[in-house]
C-alpha positions in Angstrom: 123.7 126.2 92.2 123.9 126.5 88.4 122.1 129.6 87.1 122.4 128.3 83.5 119.9 125.5 84.3 117.3 127.6 86.1 113.9 128.5 84.6 112.5 131.9 85.5 108.7 132.0 86.1 107.9 135.7 86.1 105.3 136.4 83.4 106.1 140.1 83.4 109.7 139.7 82.4 110.5 139.4 78.7 113.4 137.0 79.6 110.9 134.5 81.1 111.7 130.9 80.2 115.1 131.5 78.6 117.5 129.0 79.9 121.3 129.3 79.4 121.3 132.8 77.9 123.2 134.4 80.9 120.1 136.4 82.1 120.1 134.6 85.5 122.8 135.0 88.1 123.3 134.0 91.7 122.0 136.6 94.2 122.8 134.8 97.4 124.6 131.5 98.0 123.5 131.3 101.7 119.8 131.8 100.9 120.0 130.0 97.6 118.4 132.8 95.6 118.9 133.7 92.0 118.5 137.1 90.2 117.2 138.0 86.8 119.6 140.5 85.2 116.8 141.7 82.8 114.2 142.8 85.4 116.3 142.7 88.6 113.9 140.4 90.6 115.2 137.6 92.8 113.7 134.2 93.1 114.4 130.6 94.4 115.0 127.5 92.4 111.8 125.9 93.8 109.5 128.8 92.6 106.6 127.5 90.7 106.9 123.9 92.1 105.1 122.0 94.9 108.3 122.5 96.9 108.1 126.3 97.0 108.0 127.7 100.6 107.9 124.2 102.2 109.6 123.8 105.5 110.4 120.1 104.9 113.0 118.3 102.8 112.1 117.4 99.2 112.7 113.7 99.9 110.2 113.7 102.7 107.5 115.4 100.7 108.2 113.0 97.8 107.8 110.0 100.1 104.5 111.3 101.5 103.1 111.9 98.0 104.2 108.5 96.9 102.6 106.8 99.9 99.4 108.6 99.3 99.3 107.6 95.7 100.0 103.9 96.6 97.2 104.1 99.2 94.7 105.3 96.6 95.8 102.6 94.1 95.5 100.0 96.8 92.0 101.1 97.6 90.9 101.4 94.0 92.4 98.2 92.7 92.3 95.8 95.6 89.3 96.9 97.5 86.8 98.2 94.9 83.7 97.0 96.8 84.8 98.7 100.0 85.7 101.9 98.1 82.3 102.0 96.4 80.4 101.4 99.6 82.0 104.4 101.2 80.6 106.7 98.5 
C-alpha cells in the first residue's frame, strides 16, 4: 500500500485528484483503507473502479470480462449472418 500513488475520488474535498502531495495516509493495513488528511474521510484503493465492493479477486473478474469480449468479437466477426438473424 503506497498512499503516494492513490487517487482520491471525493468531489467534495478540495484535495481531490492530488497524487503525491502527502494528503493521503494509511488508515488501516488490515482492511486496506486510506484516509484523506484534508477532509478526514476513509476510502479503499478500488473506489471508483469496477472492482469496488466486489467479493471476487481482480484476476477472476478480468478473465470473465476478457472472455465476454472475445465471445462478442467471435459472434460479430466470424458469425455475422447468425448474429443478424437473432436480431
